Biopython code that builds the backbone (N, CA, C, O; Angstrom):
import numpy as np
from Bio.PDB.StructureBuilder import StructureBuilder

atoms = [
    (1, "MET", "N", (0.966, -1.259, 0.040)),
    (1, "MET", "CA", (-0.062, -0.163, 0.049)),
    (1, "MET", "C", (0.721, 1.423, 0.047)),
    (1, "MET", "O", (1.240, 1.754, 1.113)),
    (2, "THR", "N", (0.796, 2.251, -0.959)),
    (2, "THR", "CA", (1.603, 3.085, -1.153)),
    (2, "THR", "C", (0.723, 4.394, -0.172)),
    (2, "THR", "O", (-0.506, 4.444, -0.202)),
    (3, "THR", "N", (1.402, 5.208, 0.508)),
    (3, "THR", "CA", (0.682, 6.286, 1.261)),
    (3, "THR", "C", (1.111, 7.695, 0.888)),
    (3, "THR", "O", (2.288, 8.053, 0.845)),
    (4, "GLN", "N", (0.011, 8.504, 0.608)),
    (4, "GLN", "CA", (0.541, 9.657, 0.150)),
    (4, "GLN", "C", (1.042, 10.408, 1.133)),
    (4, "GLN", "O", (0.510, 10.345, 2.241)),
    (5, "ILE", "N", (2.074, 11.193, 0.925)),
    (5, "ILE", "CA", (2.790, 11.920, 2.211)),
    (5, "ILE", "C", (2.574, 13.452, 1.525)),
    (5, "ILE", "O", (2.809, 13.745, 0.352)),
    (6, "ASP", "N", (2.043, 14.378, 2.621)),
    (6, "ASP", "CA", (2.042, 15.879, 2.309)),
    (6, "ASP", "C", (3.483, 16.254, 2.996)),
    (6, "ASP", "O", (4.017, 16.068, 4.090)),
    (7, "GLY", "N", (3.829, 16.898, 1.723)),
    (7, "GLY", "CA", (5.116, 17.584, 2.063)),
    (7, "GLY", "C", (5.465, 18.462, 3.004)),
    (7, "GLY", "O", (6.485, 18.373, 3.688)),
    (8, "GLU", "N", (4.558, 19.420, 3.079)),
    (8, "GLU", "CA", (4.522, 20.475, 4.171)),
    (8, "GLU", "C", (4.352, 19.556, 5.661)),
    (8, "GLU", "O", (5.059, 19.784, 6.643)),
    (9, "LEU", "N", (3.660, 18.861, 5.637)),
    (9, "LEU", "CA", (3.460, 18.031, 7.065)),
    (9, "LEU", "C", (4.865, 17.284, 7.242)),
    (9, "LEU", "O", (5.486, 17.429, 8.294)),
    (10, "ARG", "N", (5.237, 16.685, 6.466)),
    (10, "ARG", "CA", (6.478, 15.838, 6.622)),
    (10, "ARG", "C", (7.585, 16.919, 7.055)),
    (10, "ARG", "O", (8.249, 16.587, 8.036)),
    (11, "ARG", "N", (7.865, 18.077, 6.513)),
    (11, "ARG", "CA", (8.536, 18.970, 6.862)),
    (11, "ARG", "C", (8.548, 19.579, 8.547)),
    (11, "ARG", "O", (9.458, 19.796, 9.347)),
    (12, "ARG", "N", (7.178, 19.708, 8.598)),
    (12, "ARG", "CA", (6.936, 19.942, 10.097)),
    (12, "ARG", "C", (7.281, 19.025, 11.202)),
    (12, "ARG", "O", (7.644, 19.315, 12.342)),
    (13, "VAL", "N", (7.103, 17.851, 10.653)),
    (13, "VAL", "CA", (7.202, 16.491, 11.517)),
    (13, "VAL", "C", (8.780, 16.282, 11.788)),
    (13, "VAL", "O", (9.175, 15.978, 12.914)),
    (14, "ALA", "N", (9.707, 16.469, 10.645)),
    (14, "ALA", "CA", (11.189, 16.391, 10.658)),
    (14, "ALA", "C", (11.587, 17.801, 11.675)),
    (14, "ALA", "O", (12.225, 17.472, 12.675)),
    (15, "GLU", "N", (11.349, 19.048, 11.575)),
    (15, "GLU", "CA", (11.426, 19.730, 12.365)),
    (15, "GLU", "C", (11.116, 19.534, 13.786)),
    (15, "GLU", "O", (11.908, 19.932, 14.640)),
    (16, "SER", "N", (10.019, 18.947, 14.099)),
    (16, "SER", "CA", (9.499, 18.741, 15.535)),
    (16, "SER", "C", (10.425, 17.669, 15.944)),
    (16, "SER", "O", (11.149, 17.821, 16.928)),
    (17, "ILE", "N", (10.439, 16.404, 15.113)),
    (17, "ILE", "CA", (11.242, 15.772, 16.191)),
    (17, "ILE", "C", (12.770, 16.170, 16.371)),
    (17, "ILE", "O", (13.412, 15.720, 17.320)),
    (18, "CYS", "N", (13.301, 16.975, 15.489)),
    (18, "CYS", "CA", (14.579, 17.308, 15.736)),
    (18, "CYS", "C", (14.553, 18.277, 17.046)),
    (18, "CYS", "O", (15.598, 18.281, 17.698)),
    (19, "GLY", "N", (13.544, 19.054, 17.487)),
    (19, "GLY", "CA", (13.430, 19.845, 18.473)),
    (19, "GLY", "C", (13.313, 19.182, 19.756)),
    (19, "GLY", "O", (13.918, 19.525, 20.771)),
    (20, "LEU", "N", (12.343, 18.021, 19.638)),
    (20, "LEU", "CA", (11.797, 17.151, 20.526)),
    (20, "LEU", "C", (12.817, 16.154, 21.062)),
    (20, "LEU", "O", (12.825, 15.910, 22.269)),
    (21, "LEU", "N", (13.672, 15.567, 20.237)),
    (21, "LEU", "CA", (14.536, 14.668, 20.647)),
    (21, "LEU", "C", (15.586, 14.934, 22.046)),
    (21, "LEU", "O", (15.982, 14.181, 22.935)),
    (22, "PRO", "N", (15.800, 16.353, 21.754)),
    (22, "PRO", "CA", (17.088, 16.430, 23.230)),
    (22, "PRO", "C", (16.191, 16.180, 24.602)),
    (22, "PRO", "O", (16.579, 15.726, 25.679)),
    (23, "ARG", "N", (14.827, 16.637, 24.205)),
    (23, "ARG", "CA", (14.072, 16.515, 25.854)),
    (23, "ARG", "C", (13.744, 14.837, 25.898)),
    (23, "ARG", "O", (13.760, 14.322, 27.015)),
    (24, "ILE", "N", (13.480, 14.065, 24.848)),
    (24, "ILE", "CA", (13.261, 12.851, 25.077)),
    (24, "ILE", "C", (14.403, 11.885, 25.498)),
    (24, "ILE", "O", (14.186, 10.851, 26.130)),
    (25, "VAL", "N", (15.680, 12.311, 25.088)),
    (25, "VAL", "CA", (16.554, 11.578, 25.459)),
    (25, "VAL", "C", (17.595, 12.005, 26.621)),
    (25, "VAL", "O", (18.615, 11.437, 27.010)),
    (26, "LYS", "N", (16.932, 13.298, 27.071)),
    (26, "LYS", "CA", (17.454, 14.131, 28.278)),
    (26, "LYS", "C", (19.092, 14.681, 28.147)),
    (26, "LYS", "O", (19.804, 14.839, 29.139)),
    (27, "HIS", "N", (19.447, 14.884, 27.041)),
    (27, "HIS", "CA", (20.545, 15.492, 26.920)),
    (27, "HIS", "C", (20.765, 16.468, 25.314)),
    (27, "HIS", "O", (20.091, 16.199, 24.319)),
    (28, "GLU", "N", (21.634, 17.398, 25.331)),
    (28, "GLU", "CA", (21.784, 18.041, 24.217)),
    (28, "GLU", "C", (22.062, 17.195, 22.942)),
    (28, "GLU", "O", (22.905, 16.308, 23.078)),
    (29, "LEU", "N", (21.530, 17.325, 21.833)),
    (29, "LEU", "CA", (21.947, 16.686, 20.630)),
    (29, "LEU", "C", (22.409, 17.913, 19.554)),
    (29, "LEU", "O", (21.584, 18.359, 18.756)),
    (30, "PRO", "N", (23.502, 18.309, 19.593)),
    (30, "PRO", "CA", (23.814, 19.168, 18.469)),
    (30, "PRO", "C", (24.477, 18.595, 17.295)),
    (30, "PRO", "O", (25.265, 17.652, 17.242)),
    (31, "GLY", "N", (23.949, 19.440, 16.242)),
    (31, "GLY", "CA", (23.766, 18.951, 14.640)),
    (31, "GLY", "C", (22.529, 18.007, 14.322)),
    (31, "GLY", "O", (22.298, 17.538, 13.208)),
    (32, "VAL", "N", (22.015, 17.865, 15.094)),
    (32, "VAL", "CA", (20.689, 16.917, 14.946)),
    (32, "VAL", "C", (20.127, 17.143, 13.505)),
    (32, "VAL", "O", (19.989, 18.306, 13.125)),
    (33, "SER", "N", (19.749, 15.974, 12.573)),
    (33, "SER", "CA", (19.036, 16.612, 11.407)),
    (33, "SER", "C", (18.626, 15.502, 10.906)),
    (33, "SER", "O", (18.865, 14.520, 11.609)),
    (34, "GLU", "N", (17.896, 15.247, 9.579)),
    (34, "GLU", "CA", (16.856, 14.050, 9.081)),
    (34, "GLU", "C", (17.971, 12.738, 9.015)),
    (34, "GLU", "O", (17.585, 11.573, 8.910)),
    (35, "GLN", "N", (19.353, 13.113, 9.091)),
    (35, "GLN", "CA", (20.557, 11.973, 8.869)),
    (35, "GLN", "C", (20.606, 11.354, 10.322)),
    (35, "GLN", "O", (21.137, 10.257, 10.496)),
    (36, "THR", "N", (20.074, 12.032, 11.311)),
    (36, "THR", "CA", (20.540, 11.286, 12.483)),
    (36, "THR", "C", (19.997, 10.162, 12.809)),
    (36, "THR", "O", (18.779, 9.984, 12.797)),
    (37, "ASP", "N", (21.053, 9.081, 13.212)),
    (37, "ASP", "CA", (20.538, 7.853, 13.345)),
    (37, "ASP", "C", (20.061, 7.721, 14.904)),
    (37, "ASP", "O", (20.756, 7.962, 15.890)),
    (38, "LEU", "N", (18.687, 7.273, 14.880)),
    (38, "LEU", "CA", (17.867, 7.238, 15.924)),
    (38, "LEU", "C", (18.355, 5.913, 16.710)),
    (38, "LEU", "O", (18.270, 5.851, 17.936)),
    (39, "MET", "N", (18.924, 4.750, 15.847)),
    (39, "MET", "CA", (19.409, 3.864, 16.502)),
    (39, "MET", "C", (20.288, 3.786, 17.647)),
    (39, "MET", "O", (20.201, 3.146, 18.694)),
    (40, "GLU", "N", (21.364, 4.782, 17.095)),
    (40, "GLU", "CA", (22.588, 5.420, 17.915)),
    (40, "GLU", "C", (21.963, 5.943, 19.183)),
    (40, "GLU", "O", (22.549, 5.588, 20.205)),
    (41, "LEU", "N", (20.830, 6.762, 19.355)),
    (41, "LEU", "CA", (20.584, 6.950, 20.596)),
    (41, "LEU", "C", (19.893, 6.359, 21.359)),
    (41, "LEU", "O", (19.328, 6.966, 22.269)),
    (42, "ASP", "N", (19.735, 4.825, 21.164)),
    (42, "ASP", "CA", (19.352, 3.977, 22.121)),
    (42, "ASP", "C", (17.667, 4.135, 22.484)),
    (42, "ASP", "O", (17.241, 3.579, 23.496)),
    (43, "LEU", "N", (16.898, 4.789, 21.751)),
    (43, "LEU", "CA", (15.420, 5.039, 22.018)),
    (43, "LEU", "C", (14.832, 3.786, 22.242)),
    (43, "LEU", "O", (14.685, 3.012, 21.296)),
    (44, "GLY", "N", (14.427, 3.449, 23.543)),
    (44, "GLY", "CA", (13.645, 2.347, 23.804)),
    (44, "GLY", "C", (12.360, 2.443, 23.246)),
    (44, "GLY", "O", (12.116, 3.369, 22.473)),
    (45, "SER", "N", (11.285, 1.398, 23.607)),
    (45, "SER", "CA", (9.934, 1.572, 23.342)),
    (45, "SER", "C", (9.319, 2.625, 23.993)),
    (45, "SER", "O", (8.632, 3.394, 23.321)),
    (46, "ALA", "N", (9.444, 2.794, 25.171)),
    (46, "ALA", "CA", (9.070, 3.821, 25.953)),
    (46, "ALA", "C", (9.210, 5.314, 25.456)),
    (46, "ALA", "O", (8.319, 6.158, 25.551)),
    (47, "SER", "N", (10.482, 5.515, 24.901)),
    (47, "SER", "CA", (11.293, 7.174, 24.540)),
    (47, "SER", "C", (10.466, 6.969, 23.199)),
    (47, "SER", "O", (9.758, 7.942, 22.937)),
    (48, "THR", "N", (10.402, 6.005, 22.365)),
    (48, "THR", "CA", (9.725, 6.196, 20.979)),
    (48, "THR", "C", (8.427, 6.667, 21.006)),
    (48, "THR", "O", (8.079, 7.564, 20.239)),
    (49, "LEU", "N", (7.412, 5.994, 22.076)),
    (49, "LEU", "CA", (6.158, 6.398, 22.262)),
    (49, "LEU", "C", (5.963, 7.804, 23.052)),
    (49, "LEU", "O", (5.062, 8.576, 22.725)),
    (50, "GLU", "N", (6.805, 8.070, 24.045)),
    (50, "GLU", "CA", (6.829, 9.571, 24.418)),
    (50, "GLU", "C", (7.220, 10.426, 23.317)),
    (50, "GLU", "O", (6.734, 11.556, 23.344)),
    (51, "LEU", "N", (8.045, 10.118, 22.284)),
    (51, "LEU", "CA", (8.057, 11.042, 21.184)),
    (51, "LEU", "C", (7.027, 11.131, 20.412)),
    (51, "LEU", "O", (6.555, 12.246, 20.189)),
    (52, "LEU", "N", (6.438, 9.925, 19.818)),
    (52, "LEU", "CA", (5.171, 9.999, 19.068)),
    (52, "LEU", "C", (3.910, 10.961, 19.688)),
    (52, "LEU", "O", (3.144, 11.766, 19.159)),
    (53, "LEU", "N", (4.084, 10.476, 21.057)),
    (53, "LEU", "CA", (2.915, 11.202, 21.686)),
    (53, "LEU", "C", (3.117, 12.865, 21.648)),
    (53, "LEU", "O", (2.238, 13.711, 21.489)),
    (54, "ALA", "N", (4.236, 13.020, 21.800)),
    (54, "ALA", "CA", (5.242, 14.811, 21.970)),
    (54, "ALA", "C", (4.619, 15.089, 20.380)),
    (54, "ALA", "O", (3.767, 15.926, 20.083)),
    (55, "LEU", "N", (5.075, 14.452, 19.775)),
    (55, "LEU", "CA", (4.550, 14.865, 18.191)),
    (55, "LEU", "C", (3.344, 15.336, 18.084)),
    (55, "LEU", "O", (3.121, 16.461, 17.637)),
    (56, "GLU", "N", (2.146, 14.267, 18.609)),
    (56, "GLU", "CA", (0.823, 14.589, 18.297)),
    (56, "GLU", "C", (0.347, 15.603, 19.056)),
    (56, "GLU", "O", (-0.578, 16.276, 18.602)),
    (57, "ASP", "N", (0.857, 15.880, 20.268)),
    (57, "ASP", "CA", (0.410, 17.117, 20.879)),
    (57, "ASP", "C", (0.965, 18.491, 20.217)),
    (57, "ASP", "O", (0.273, 19.508, 20.167)),
    (58, "GLU", "N", (2.308, 18.411, 19.710)),
    (58, "GLU", "CA", (3.002, 19.501, 19.207)),
    (58, "GLU", "C", (2.284, 20.017, 17.741)),
    (58, "GLU", "O", (2.109, 21.168, 17.339)),
    (59, "LEU", "N", (2.040, 19.099, 17.294)),
    (59, "LEU", "CA", (1.387, 19.099, 15.552)),
    (59, "LEU", "C", (-0.090, 18.980, 15.639)),
    (59, "LEU", "O", (-0.678, 19.270, 14.598)),
    (60, "GLU", "N", (-0.831, 18.612, 16.666)),
    (60, "GLU", "CA", (-2.040, 18.494, 16.691)),
    (60, "GLU", "C", (-2.391, 17.700, 15.561)),
    (60, "GLU", "O", (-3.000, 18.199, 14.614)),
    (61, "ILE", "N", (-1.964, 16.173, 15.594)),
    (61, "ILE", "CA", (-2.375, 15.166, 14.903)),
    (61, "ILE", "C", (-2.364, 13.965, 15.424)),
    (61, "ILE", "O", (-1.644, 13.901, 16.420)),
    (62, "GLN", "N", (-3.038, 12.703, 15.048)),
    (62, "GLN", "CA", (-3.194, 11.709, 15.565)),
    (62, "GLN", "C", (-2.184, 10.890, 14.711)),
    (62, "GLN", "O", (-2.138, 11.152, 13.509)),
    (63, "ILE", "N", (-1.401, 9.960, 15.197)),
    (63, "ILE", "CA", (-0.228, 9.035, 14.349)),
    (63, "ILE", "C", (-0.759, 7.647, 14.379)),
    (63, "ILE", "O", (-0.702, 7.087, 15.473)),
    (64, "ASP", "N", (-1.346, 6.883, 13.216)),
    (64, "ASP", "CA", (-1.974, 5.516, 13.188)),
    (64, "ASP", "C", (-0.467, 4.795, 13.435)),
    (64, "ASP", "O", (0.511, 5.052, 12.733)),
    (65, "VAL", "N", (-0.463, 3.949, 14.438)),
    (65, "VAL", "CA", (0.634, 3.535, 14.912)),
    (65, "VAL", "C", (0.584, 1.827, 14.590)),
    (65, "VAL", "O", (1.450, 1.109, 15.091)),
    (66, "GLU", "N", (-0.445, 1.273, 13.758)),
    (66, "GLU", "CA", (-0.763, 0.051, 13.545)),
    (66, "GLU", "C", (0.089, -0.656, 12.772)),
    (66, "GLU", "O", (0.281, -1.838, 13.061)),
    (67, "GLU", "N", (0.733, -0.088, 11.693)),
    (67, "GLU", "CA", (2.000, -0.488, 10.978)),
    (67, "GLU", "C", (3.364, -0.164, 11.504)),
    (67, "GLU", "O", (4.405, -0.509, 10.944)),
    (68, "PHE", "N", (3.289, 0.551, 12.664)),
    (68, "PHE", "CA", (4.585, 1.000, 12.953)),
    (68, "PHE", "C", (5.516, -0.373, 13.351)),
    (68, "PHE", "O", (5.079, -1.420, 13.828)),
    (69, "ASP", "N", (6.831, -0.073, 13.036)),
    (69, "ASP", "CA", (7.751, -0.949, 13.186)),
    (69, "ASP", "C", (9.106, -0.318, 13.631)),
    (69, "ASP", "O", (9.210, 0.908, 13.633)),
    (70, "GLU", "N", (10.262, -1.201, 14.049)),
    (70, "GLU", "CA", (11.277, -0.772, 14.546)),
    (70, "GLU", "C", (11.800, 0.144, 12.933)),
    (70, "GLU", "O", (12.186, 1.312, 12.910)),
    (71, "GLU", "N", (11.697, -0.567, 11.993)),
    (71, "GLU", "CA", (12.118, -0.165, 10.577)),
    (71, "GLU", "C", (12.071, 1.278, 10.572)),
    (71, "GLU", "O", (13.009, 1.929, 10.110)),
    (72, "HIS", "N", (10.724, 1.986, 11.204)),
    (72, "HIS", "CA", (10.512, 3.223, 11.040)),
    (72, "HIS", "C", (11.192, 4.079, 11.832)),
    (72, "HIS", "O", (11.044, 5.289, 11.664)),
    (73, "VAL", "N", (12.076, 3.564, 12.857)),
    (73, "VAL", "CA", (12.805, 4.294, 13.730)),
    (73, "VAL", "C", (14.416, 4.397, 13.381)),
    (73, "VAL", "O", (15.244, 4.438, 14.291)),
    (74, "GLN", "N", (14.762, 4.431, 12.102)),
    (74, "GLN", "CA", (16.283, 4.002, 11.624)),
    (74, "GLN", "C", (16.854, 5.473, 11.993)),
    (74, "GLN", "O", (17.840, 5.644, 12.710)),
    (75, "THR", "N", (16.157, 6.424, 11.450)),
    (75, "THR", "CA", (16.676, 7.996, 11.251)),
    (75, "THR", "C", (15.475, 8.816, 11.390)),
    (75, "THR", "O", (14.343, 8.370, 11.204)),
    (76, "VAL", "N", (15.771, 10.168, 11.761)),
    (76, "VAL", "CA", (14.904, 11.387, 11.606)),
    (76, "VAL", "C", (14.047, 11.591, 10.668)),
    (76, "VAL", "O", (12.988, 12.204, 10.800)),
    (77, "ALA", "N", (14.644, 10.867, 9.241)),
    (77, "ALA", "CA", (13.932, 10.936, 8.002)),
    (77, "ALA", "C", (12.805, 9.828, 7.865)),
    (77, "ALA", "O", (11.699, 9.961, 7.341)),
    (78, "THR", "N", (13.365, 8.677, 8.476)),
    (78, "THR", "CA", (12.378, 7.542, 8.144)),
    (78, "THR", "C", (11.218, 7.713, 9.125)),
    (78, "THR", "O", (10.112, 7.253, 8.841)),
    (79, "LEU", "N", (11.428, 8.324, 10.207)),
    (79, "LEU", "CA", (10.177, 8.545, 11.387)),
    (79, "LEU", "C", (9.159, 9.629, 10.514)),
    (79, "LEU", "O", (7.959, 9.538, 10.254)),
    (80, "ALA", "N", (10.199, 10.725, 10.167)),
    (80, "ALA", "CA", (9.096, 11.651, 9.595)),
    (80, "ALA", "C", (8.361, 11.433, 8.545)),
    (80, "ALA", "O", (7.247, 11.946, 8.440)),
    (81, "ASP", "N", (8.973, 10.506, 7.463)),
    (81, "ASP", "CA", (8.096, 9.649, 6.558)),
    (81, "ASP", "C", (6.887, 9.010, 7.044)),
    (81, "ASP", "O", (5.763, 9.205, 6.583)),
    (82, "TYR", "N", (7.196, 8.211, 8.034)),
    (82, "TYR", "CA", (6.165, 7.428, 8.504)),
    (82, "TYR", "C", (5.051, 8.106, 8.997)),
    (82, "TYR", "O", (3.890, 7.848, 8.680)),
    (83, "VAL", "N", (5.543, 9.305, 10.068)),
    (83, "VAL", "CA", (4.384, 10.120, 10.692)),
    (83, "VAL", "C", (3.727, 10.845, 9.861)),
    (83, "VAL", "O", (2.536, 11.046, 10.098)),
    (84, "ALA", "N", (4.313, 11.390, 8.736)),
    (84, "ALA", "CA", (3.720, 12.412, 7.745)),
    (84, "ALA", "C", (2.567, 11.032, 7.044)),
    (84, "ALA", "O", (1.345, 11.176, 7.078)),
    (85, "GLY", "N", (3.128, 9.971, 6.548)),
    (85, "GLY", "CA", (2.171, 9.206, 6.059)),
    (85, "GLY", "C", (1.057, 8.585, 6.829)),
    (85, "GLY", "O", (0.150, 7.991, 6.246)),
    (86, "HIS", "N", (1.100, 8.704, 8.081)),
    (86, "HIS", "CA", (0.060, 7.838, 8.688)),
    (86, "HIS", "C", (-0.619, 8.983, 9.726)),
    (86, "HIS", "O", (-1.207, 8.603, 10.739)),
    (87, "ALA", "N", (-0.512, 10.185, 9.448)),
    (87, "ALA", "CA", (-1.288, 11.112, 10.139)),
    (87, "ALA", "C", (-2.485, 10.998, 10.011)),
    (87, "ALA", "O", (-2.902, 10.757, 8.877)),
    (88, "VAL", "N", (-3.350, 11.118, 11.015)),
    (88, "VAL", "CA", (-5.030, 11.109, 10.878)),
    (88, "VAL", "C", (-5.355, 12.471, 11.310)),
    (88, "VAL", "O", (-4.982, 12.929, 12.391)),
    (89, "ALA", "N", (-5.969, 13.032, 10.559)),
    (89, "ALA", "CA", (-6.687, 14.472, 11.191)),
    (89, "ALA", "C", (-7.589, 14.560, 12.127)),
    (89, "ALA", "O", (-8.010, 15.662, 12.478)),
]
sb = StructureBuilder()
sb.init_structure("model")
sb.init_model(0)
sb.init_chain("A")
sb.init_seg("    ")
for serial, (resi, resn, name, xyz) in enumerate(atoms, 1):
    if name == "N":
        sb.init_residue(resn, " ", resi, " ")
    sb.init_atom(name, np.array(xyz, "f"), 0.0, 1.0, " ", f" {name:<3s}", serial, name[0])
structure = sb.get_structure()
């Protein structure tokens, strides 16, 4: 199934992830970008859930997590793609 991604929403999601990550991992992350490897940050399932909930609050969206998998948490870019493609208005 191909999911249509809203480019503007995806941009906002990526920016929000970059802004929220330091709070989630509880330390500064200089140079965080779409290429940042989230696996290296050791985001556990609780931290990942916290990040998704923070994104929902900040962007006033709901994220359909039915198809969510570890592969979607590789980088900021892969997570932004998933969230933008699975956001429910």
